[in-house]
C-alpha positions in Angstrom: 0.4 0.0 0.1 1.5 3.4 -0.6 1.4 6.3 1.3 -1.3 8.1 -0.2 -3.0 4.9 1.0 -2.2 5.3 4.1 -2.7 9.2 4.2 -6.4 8.3 3.0 -6.9 6.1 5.7 -5.4 8.1 8.6 -8.0 10.9 7.4 -11.1 8.0 7.7 -9.7 7.5 11.3 -9.4 11.4 11.8 -13.3 12.3 10.5 -15.1 9.6 12.1 -13.7 10.9 15.6 -14.8 14.4 14.4 -17.9 13.1 13.0 -18.5 11.6 16.5 -18.0 14.2 18.6 -20.3 16.6 16.7 -22.8 13.8 17.0 -22.2 13.6 20.2 -22.7 18.1 20.7 -25.9 17.7 18.5 -27.7 15.0 20.2 -27.0 17.0 23.4 -28.7 19.9 21.8 -31.2 18.2 20.1 -32.0 16.2 23.2 -32.5 19.2 25.0 -34.7 20.9 22.3 -36.9 17.9 22.1 -37.9 17.4 25.6 -38.4 21.3 25.8 -41.0 21.0 23.4 -42.6 17.5 24.3 -42.8 19.6 28.1 -45.0 22.7 26.3 -46.8 20.1 24.2 -47.7 17.7 27.0 -49.0 20.7 28.8 -50.8 22.4 26.4 -52.7 18.9 25.8 -54.1 18.7 29.6 -54.8 22.0 29.3 -57.0 21.8 26.4 -58.3 18.0 26.9 -61.8 19.3 28.6 -63.9 21.8 27.7 -65.1 24.1 29.9 -69.2 24.1 30.1 -72.2 23.1 31.9 -73.3 20.2 33.4 -76.4 18.2 33.7 -78.0 18.1 37.3 -80.8 15.4 38.0 -81.6 15.0 34.4 -81.8 18.8 33.3 -79.3 20.3 31.0 -79.3 24.2 30.9 -77.6 25.5 27.8 -77.7 29.0 28.6 -74.9 31.0 27.2 -72.9 27.7 26.6 -73.1 27.6 22.6 -70.1 30.1 22.3 -68.3 27.1 23.1 -69.4 26.1 19.9 -70.0 21.9 20.2 -71.1 20.9 23.8 -70.6 17.5 25.4 -74.2 16.6 27.2 -72.0 15.7 30.5 -73.1 15.3 34.1 -76.2 13.5 35.7 -78.5 11.4 33.3 -82.0 9.7 34.5 -81.4 6.3 34.0 -84.3 3.6 34.0 -82.5 -0.1 34.0 -84.2 -2.9 31.9 -87.1 -0.5 31.1 -88.5 0.9 27.2 -89.9 4.3 26.7 -93.4 3.4 26.5 -92.8 1.5 29.6 -90.8 3.8 31.6 -91.8 3.9 35.6 -90.6 6.5 38.0 -90.0 4.1 40.6 -86.8 2.9 38.9 -85.6 6.2 37.9 -81.7 6.4 39.1 -79.2 9.5 38.3 -76.0 7.9 36.2 -72.9 10.4 35.1 -72.7 10.5 31.0 -70.5 9.3 29.6 -72.4 6.2 31.1 -71.4 2.2 31.4 -74.4 -0.1 33.2 -71.9 -2.5 34.3 -69.9 0.2 36.2 -72.9 2.8 37.4 -75.1 1.6 38.7 -73.6 -1.6 38.2 -75.9 -4.2 37.0 -75.0 -6.8 34.3 -74.1 -6.1 30.6 -76.9 -7.8 29.3 -80.0 -6.1 28.9 -81.3 -2.8 28.3 -82.4 0.7 29.6 -83.7 4.3 28.8 -81.4 7.4 29.1 -83.1 10.7 29.4 -82.5 14.3 29.7 -84.3 17.2 29.8 -82.3 20.3 27.4 -83.4 23.5 28.4 -82.7 27.4 26.8 -82.4 26.2 23.5 -81.5 29.2 21.1 -84.0 29.8 18.4 -81.6 28.8 15.8 -80.7 25.2 13.9 -79.4 23.0 16.3 -78.0 19.7 15.7 -76.9 16.9 17.7 -73.6 14.3 17.5 -75.0 10.6 18.5 -71.7 8.2 19.1 -71.7 4.6 19.0 -73.2 2.5 21.9 -73.2 -0.7 23.4 -74.4 -2.0 21.4 -77.7 -0.8 19.7 -80.2 2.7 20.5 -83.0 4.2 19.5 -83.1 8.4 19.8 -86.2 9.6 20.5 -87.0 13.9 20.5 -90.2 14.4 22.9 -90.9 10.8 22.2 -90.6 11.3 18.7 -87.9 8.6 16.9 -85.2 10.7 14.8 -82.5 8.0 14.8 -81.2 4.3 15.3 -78.4 1.7 15.0 -79.3 -2.0 15.0 -82.7 -3.1 16.6 -83.6 -2.7 20.3 -85.0 -5.4 21.9 -86.1 -7.0 25.3 -84.2 -10.0 24.1 -80.8 -11.5 22.6 -82.7 -13.4 19.8 -84.9 -9.8 18.6 -81.7 -7.5 19.2 -79.9 -6.6 15.9 -76.3 -4.5 17.5 -74.7 -2.0 15.2 -72.2 0.6 14.8 -73.7 4.0 13.6 -73.0 7.2 14.5 -75.3 9.6 13.7 -76.1 13.1 12.9 -79.1 14.7 13.5 -81.2 17.9 13.3 -83.3 19.5 16.1 -86.5 20.7 14.3 -88.4 21.3 17.7 -89.3 25.5 17.9 -89.5 24.8 21.5 -86.7 26.6 23.7 -87.1 23.3 25.5 -87.1 19.5 24.2 -87.0 16.1 26.0 -84.0 13.7 24.8 -84.5 10.0 25.2 -81.9 7.3 24.4 -83.1 3.3 24.2 -80.0 1.3 24.4 -80.2 -2.4 24.3 -76.6 -5.0 24.7 -77.2 -8.7 24.7 -73.8 -9.1 22.6 -71.3 -7.6 24.3 -69.8 -7.4 28.1 -69.9 -3.9 28.8 -73.7 -1.9 27.9 -74.2 1.9 27.9 -73.1 4.7 26.2 -69.4 5.3 26.3 -68.5 8.5 24.9 -70.8 11.8 25.4 -73.2 12.9 23.0 -72.6 16.6 21.6 -74.8 19.6 21.0 -74.4 22.9 19.3 -75.4 24.5 16.0 -76.3 22.4 13.2 -73.5 24.0 10.7 -71.2 23.3 14.0 -72.2 20.0 14.7 -71.5 19.1 10.6 -67.9 20.6 10.9 -67.1 18.5 14.2 -68.1 15.6 12.5 -66.2 16.1 9.1 -62.9 17.3 11.0 -63.5 14.0 12.7 -63.3 12.2 9.6 -60.4 14.9 8.3 -58.5 13.9 11.1 -58.9 10.2 10.8 -58.2 10.1 7.3 -55.3 12.1 7.5 -53.4 10.1 10.6 -54.7 7.1 9.1 -52.6 8.0 5.6 -49.8 9.3 7.1 -49.5 6.3 9.3 -49.8 4.1 6.5 -47.2 5.7 4.0 -44.6 6.0 7.1 -45.0 2.4 7.4 -45.4 1.2 3.7 -41.8 3.6 3.5 -40.4 1.5 6.4 -41.3 -2.0 4.7 -39.9 -1.2 1.6 -36.2 0.2 2.8 -36.3 -3.1 4.9 -37.1 -5.1 1.6 -35.0 -3.1 -0.5 -32.0 -1.5 1.4 -31.6 -2.2 4.9 -32.3 -5.9 6.1 -32.6 -4.3 9.8 -35.2 -6.0 11.9 -36.3 -2.4 13.8 -37.5 -1.1 10.0 -39.5 -4.4 9.6 -41.1 -4.2 13.2 -41.9 -0.3 12.8 -42.9 -0.7 9.4 -45.7 -3.1 10.4 -46.9 -1.6 13.5 -47.2 1.6 11.2 -49.0 -0.1 8.5 -51.7 -2.2 11.6 -51.6 1.1 13.5 -52.9 3.2 10.3 -56.2 1.2 10.4 -56.8 2.4 14.2 -58.0 6.3 13.4 -60.8 4.5 11.0 -62.0 2.1 13.1 -62.5 4.6 15.9 -63.6 8.2 16.4 -65.6 8.6 13.4 -65.4 5.2 12.5 -65.2 5.9 8.9 -64.3 2.6 7.7 -67.0 1.0 9.1 -69.4 3.3 7.2 -67.5 2.9 4.0 -67.8 -0.6 4.6 -71.2 -1.4 5.4 -71.0 -4.9 4.2 -69.3 -6.6 6.7 -71.1 -7.3 9.8 -70.8 -5.8 13.5 -69.3 -8.5 15.0 -66.8 -9.4 12.1 -66.2 -5.4 12.6 -65.3 -6.0 16.1 -63.0 -8.8 15.3 -61.0 -6.6 13.0 -61.0 -3.8 15.7 -59.5 -6.1 18.2 -57.1 -8.2 16.1 -55.6 -4.6 15.4 -55.7 -3.6 18.6 -53.7 -6.8 20.0 -51.0 -6.8 17.1 -49.8 -3.0 18.6 -48.4 -3.8 21.6 -46.1 -7.1 20.3 -44.6 -5.1 17.4 -44.4 -2.0 19.0 -42.6 -3.9 21.8 -39.8 -5.9 19.6 -39.5 -2.4 17.6 -38.1 -0.9 20.9 -36.3 -3.8 22.3 -34.4 -4.7 18.6 -33.5 -0.9 18.2 -31.2 -0.8 21.4 -30.4 -4.7 22.3 -28.7 -6.7 20.2 -29.5 -9.9 22.5 -31.6 -13.1 21.6 -35.3 -12.8 22.5 -35.5 -13.0 26.2 -38.5 -14.8 28.3 -40.9 -12.5 28.5 -40.4 -11.9 24.7 -41.5 -15.3 23.7 -44.1 -15.1 26.5 -45.9 -11.8 24.5 -45.8 -13.6 21.2 -47.2 -17.0 22.9 -50.2 -14.6 24.2 -50.5 -12.5 21.1 -51.1 -15.7 19.5 -53.6 -17.5 21.5 -55.3 -14.2 21.8 -55.9 -13.4 18.5 -57.2 -17.3 18.3 -59.4 -16.1 20.6 -60.7 -13.6 19.0 -61.3 -15.4 15.8 -62.7 -18.6 17.4 -65.3 -16.9 19.4 -67.7 -14.3 19.9 -67.7 -10.9 21.0 -69.4 -12.0 24.3 -66.1 -13.5 24.9 -63.2 -11.9 23.3 -63.7 -8.6 24.6 -62.8 -9.2 27.9 -59.4 -9.9 26.7 -58.7 -5.8 27.4 -57.8 -6.9 31.1 -55.0 -9.1 30.3 -53.9 -7.0 27.4 -53.2 -4.1 29.9 -51.2 -6.0 32.6 -49.1 -7.4 29.2 -48.7 -3.4 28.8 -47.8 -2.7 32.1 -45.2 -5.4 32.0 -44.1 -4.3 28.8 -43.3 -0.7 30.1 -41.2 -1.7 33.1 -39.4 -4.2 30.4 -38.4 -1.8 28.4 -37.6 1.0 30.8 -35.3 -1.5 32.5 -34.0 -1.9 28.7 -33.4 1.9 28.5 -32.4 2.5 31.5 -29.2 0.3 31.4 -28.5 2.2 28.1 -28.4 5.5 29.8 -26.3 4.2 31.9 -23.9 3.2 29.3 -23.9 6.3 28.4 -26.2 6.4 25.6 -27.7 10.2 24.9 -30.4 9.4 22.7 -31.8 6.4 24.9 -32.4 9.2 27.3 -34.5 11.0 24.8 -36.6 7.9 23.9 -36.9 7.1 27.4 -38.6 10.6 27.9 -41.0 10.2 25.0 -41.7 6.4 25.7 -43.0 7.6 29.5 -45.1 10.4 27.6 -46.7 7.6 25.1 -47.3 5.4 28.6 -49.1 7.9 30.1 -51.3 8.6 27.2 -52.4 5.3 26.9 -53.1 4.7 30.3 -55.1 8.0 30.1 -57.0 6.6 27.1 -57.5 3.5 29.1 -59.0 5.1 31.7 -61.0 7.0 29.7 -62.1 3.8 27.5 -63.0 2.0 31.0 -65.5 5.1 31.8 -63.1 6.0 35.0 -62.5 9.1 34.1 -65.0 10.9 33.0 -65.9 14.8 31.4 -62.5 14.8 29.1 -62.3 13.3 25.3 -59.7 11.0 24.0 -56.7 12.7 23.3 -55.5 10.0 20.4 -55.0 12.4 18.2 -52.2 14.9 19.2 -50.9 11.3 20.9 -51.0 10.0 17.8 -48.9 12.6 15.8 -46.4 12.6 19.4 -46.2 9.1 18.9 -45.4 9.1 15.2 -42.8 12.1 15.8 -41.6 10.4 18.5 -40.7 6.8 16.9 -39.6 8.2 13.9 -36.9 10.2 16.2 -36.1 6.7 17.8 -35.9 5.4 14.2 -33.4 7.9 13.1 -31.3 7.5 16.2 -31.0 3.7 15.7 -30.1 4.4 11.8 -27.5 6.8 13.2 -25.8 4.1 15.8 -26.0 1.7 12.9 -24.3 3.9 10.6 -21.6 4.9 13.1 -21.3 1.4 13.8 -21.0 0.8 10.2 -18.3 3.5 9.7 -16.3 2.1 12.7 -16.4 -1.4 11.4 -14.8 0.0 7.9 -12.4 1.7 9.5 -11.2 -1.1 11.6 -11.1 -3.2 8.3 -9.1 -0.6 6.7 -6.7 -0.6 9.9 -6.6 -4.5 9.8 -5.8 -4.5 6.1 -3.0 -1.9 6.5 -1.6 -4.1 9.1 -1.6 -7.2 7.3 -0.3 -5.7 4.3 2.6 -4.2 6.3 2.8 -7.8 8.1 2.9 -9.3 4.1 5.4 -7.3 3.6 7.5 -8.0 6.6 6.9 -11.8 5.8 7.9 -11.5 2.4 11.6 -9.9 3.4 11.9 -12.7 6.0 11.0 -15.5 3.3 13.7 -13.9 1.2 16.0 -14.0 4.4 15.2 -17.6 4.5 16.3 -17.9 1.1 19.7 -16.0 1.5 20.5 -18.5 5.1 19.5 -21.6 3.4 21.6 -20.9 0.2 24.4 -19.1 2.6 25.0 -21.5 5.0 22.9 -24.6 3.9 24.4 -24.3 0.7 28.3 -23.5 2.0 27.6 -26.7 4.3 26.4 -29.0 1.5 29.3 -27.5 -1.1 32.0 -28.3 1.6 30.4 -32.1 2.3 30.4 -32.9 -1.7 33.7 -31.6 -2.1 34.9 -33.8 0.8 32.9 -37.0 -0.6 34.1 -36.4 -4.4 38.0 -36.4 -2.3 37.3 -40.1 -1.1 39.0 -42.3 -3.6 37.5 -45.6 -5.2 38.3 -48.7 -3.5 39.7 -46.5 -0.2 38.7 -48.1 2.9 37.2 -45.0 5.0 38.3 -44.8 8.4 36.0 -44.7 11.5 37.1 -41.0 11.6 36.2 -40.4 8.1 32.9 -41.7 8.9 32.3 -39.3 12.3 33.5 -36.1 10.0 30.7 -37.0 7.6 28.2 -37.7 9.8 29.0 -34.4 11.6 29.0 -32.6 8.4 25.4 -34.0 7.3 24.4 -33.1 10.9 25.2 -29.6 10.9 23.5 -29.6 7.4 20.0 -31.0 8.8 20.5 -28.6 11.6 21.0 -25.5 9.3 18.3 -26.3 7.8 16.0 -27.0 10.8 17.2 -23.8 12.4 16.6 -22.2 9.3 12.3 -23.7 9.5 12.3 -23.1 13.1 13.3 -19.0 12.4 10.4 -19.2 10.3 7.6 -20.4 12.5 9.5 -18.0 15.2 8.3 -15.3 13.2 5.1 -16.3 12.3 4.4 -16.8 16.1 6.0 -13.4 16.9 2.9 -12.0 14.4 0.6 -13.1 16.7 2.5 -12.4 20.2 5.9 -10.9 19.3 7.4 -11.2 22.5 6.4 -14.9 22.9 8.0 -15.9 19.6 11.0 -14.0 20.8 10.7 -16.0 23.8 10.4 -19.0 22.0 13.3 -18.5 19.4 15.8 -17.8 22.4 14.8 -20.6 24.4 15.0 -23.2 21.6 18.4 -21.6 20.6 20.0 -21.9 24.5 18.4 -25.7 24.8 19.9 -26.9 21.9 23.4 -25.4 22.8 22.9 -26.8 26.5 22.9 -23.5 28.0 20.6 -21.9 30.1 18.1 -19.1 29.5 16.4 -16.9 32.3 14.0 -14.3 29.7 11.7 -11.6 31.5 9.2 -9.1 30.3 5.8 -8.0 31.4 2.3 -8.2 30.7 2.0 -4.3 29.8 5.0 -5.0 27.4 3.5 -7.8 25.9 0.4 -6.6 25.3 1.5 -2.9 24.6 4.2 -4.1 22.0 1.8 -6.3 20.0 -0.2 -2.7 19.2 2.6 -1.1 17.7 2.6 -0.3 14.1 6.5 -0.3 13.4 7.1 -3.7 11.8 10.6 -2.9 10.6 11.3 -1.8 14.4 10.3 -5.3 15.2 11.7 -7.3 12.1 15.2 -5.3 13.3 14.9 -6.2 17.2 14.8 -9.8 15.9 17.7 -9.7 14.0 19.6 -7.6 16.8 18.5 -10.4 19.3 19.2 -13.2 17.1 23.3 -11.7 16.7 23.6 -10.9 20.4 23.0 -14.6 21.1 24.8 -16.0 18.4 27.6 -14.1 20.3 26.2 -15.2 23.5 26.5 -19.1 22.3 30.1 -18.6 21.2 31.5 -16.9 23.7 29.1 -17.1 27.1 28.9 -19.5 29.4 26.7 -20.3 32.3 23.2 -18.5 32.7 22.1 -16.0 30.4 19.7 -13.2 31.6 17.3 -11.4 28.8 15.1 -8.6 30.0 12.6 -6.6 27.7 10.8 -4.3 29.1 8.4 -1.1 27.8 8.4 2.1 30.0 6.6 5.5 29.0 7.9 5.2 25.1 11.1 3.1 25.2 11.9 -0.3 24.9 14.9 -1.1 27.4 16.5 -4.4 26.6 19.0 -5.7 28.9 21.5 -8.7 28.5 24.2 -10.2 30.8 25.8 -13.6 30.8 29.2 -14.5 32.0 31.8 -15.1 29.5 34.9 -16.7 29.0 36.4 -14.1 26.6 38.3 -10.8 27.3 37.5 -7.6 24.9 38.9 -8.4 21.7 38.5 -7.5 18.2 36.1 -10.1 17.3 34.0 -8.5 20.1 34.1 -5.4 18.4 33.5 -7.0 14.9 30.5 -8.3 16.1 29.6 -4.9 18.3 29.6 -2.9 15.0 27.0 -4.8 12.9 24.4 -4.5 16.3 25.4 -1.0 16.4 24.8 -0.3 12.9 21.0 -1.6 13.6 20.7 0.2 17.1 21.4 3.4 14.9 18.6 2.8 12.2 16.3 2.7 15.2 17.8 5.7 16.9 18.4 3.7 20.1 20.9 3.9 22.7 23.4 1.4 23.1 26.2 0.4 25.5 28.1 -2.4 26.6 30.8 -3.9 28.9 33.0 -6.6 30.0 33.3 -6.4 33.6 34.9 -8.9 36.2 34.1 -11.7 33.1 30.5 -10.6 32.8 29.5 -9.1 29.5 26.7 -6.9 29.6 24.5 -5.1 26.6 21.8 -2.8 26.9 19.7 -0.5 24.6 16.7 1.8 24.6 14.5 1.6 21.1 12.3 4.8 21.3 8.5 3.5 19.8 7.1 6.3 17.4 3.6 5.5 17.3 3.5 5.4 21.3 4.4 9.0 21.1 2.5 9.9 18.4 -0.8 8.5 20.6 0.0 10.1 23.5 0.1 13.6 21.5 -3.4 12.8 20.2 
């Protein structure tokens, strides 16, 4: 690899670090901005979730000057006559219940049955008025002053005659009187809850029509937004990424796109009237069931690479089981499943919260924002559940703002996941380039070493084989070889094999040094001293062993090996007893020491050997000293490691 390519790799590494630091700073700024906006939106949401209106008292609703509020929910105390029909109601059976009303909660009677809700509305202005009538469980007739004005399904006293239906209605109040009696017959024999779960609304007819149309427009808009978002991520998964969060989020959004059309103004139900009430119930409950598992898996795979845990598998089993229950049983049975689903939602919130808290502790800034968004969504879901169960009264569903917030927050979650994957991919690519560069340097070193081995084989083994051949050529025919001649030939052959073996061992040692340099060096010295019947004491540190393996100067390693071999060769010629070697990396220098007893005094031969060692050390800018004192030969040198100095400066 030429210098230009190495420079490019360095630029990529620098660019990756800079980009990462910039990303961290931007995440911090963006996280604070998102949190602030959410808090403002949250406050805005709950300050506008209820309407300032008068409430009915003891079955009487006084409009007064409330029409300035445009559309008014008819909440408060209504008269209720359980198990009565309008033409047979008896005052003795009158109760007062809060509207919206589920008679399974208030007054707490069985779900199967029928009854009459009644309200007197006073001070109606002399303008064209309208009434918005929501879905009821599970059929109703609406009367104004005893005249039938709207119906959904068939109200009856028995299950066989009652027909459930999903209709919502908008009617005109044509009465010229300023006071009317609003009566609603409700019958339920097909659902676990009976009554009116949502408030009726009154207002000028044009405002009621606008309210209805706005509800449909919101439903279609939200459904379209969720569908487009889901379709996009499914396509992105199939074509581009093959990344599970994209798949789970895509399926979740496609499923979520049905929800606004099934609730709110039930636009889909009105568009497809040929589908029966029971089948619509099945569709709505299956849609509701599928939301939790896909959302749970989306968050989990976005922040965890672990295999599915017990809770994940349990959630899948429960989802499949409840789905089969919805498909195979009537609404009176499967409509009870929200309770276990609410419990599962609570467990999922706990499990995902633990996961996100762990990521926050690891320093993931994105997880902090996601956790806040997740808690915000959990609060919205909790409020929706309390409203749907008629535990909280007097405020409307907040699904529209909650829906928008949810889509924006989850898009942000997915963008964080994508950024995380991009960073991991960039880091992996940089690591691969670094590894390739390292392998290329190693390959160059190995190539140089192979050339050295060939040269050694030629110089040493070739010379010995030549001497052996000359001896054999000098042998005359029919001459009896003496025992001395035979021993000489054996020694020469042994030297040839030993030279060949040493060369092969040197090659193996160099391969080992590529994986653990100090271990390979120790192995080489140990073998050489053992073959010479000499003892060796090799000392180093764990820090030196680990750190030295990571330095980039392959030439330094190669020259150090050559110096070590040359010193050991001199020692094996002239040294006696145990040879002590020490390799210690301190600061940015490798300190090498060797001392051994010697039978040789300073001479020209030692000086000649020292010159070769000294020349190699000079090429490494190393300091060097040697001495022979009291028959002990010592050599010490320090080699600067440039890459360690460079990394410290960074």
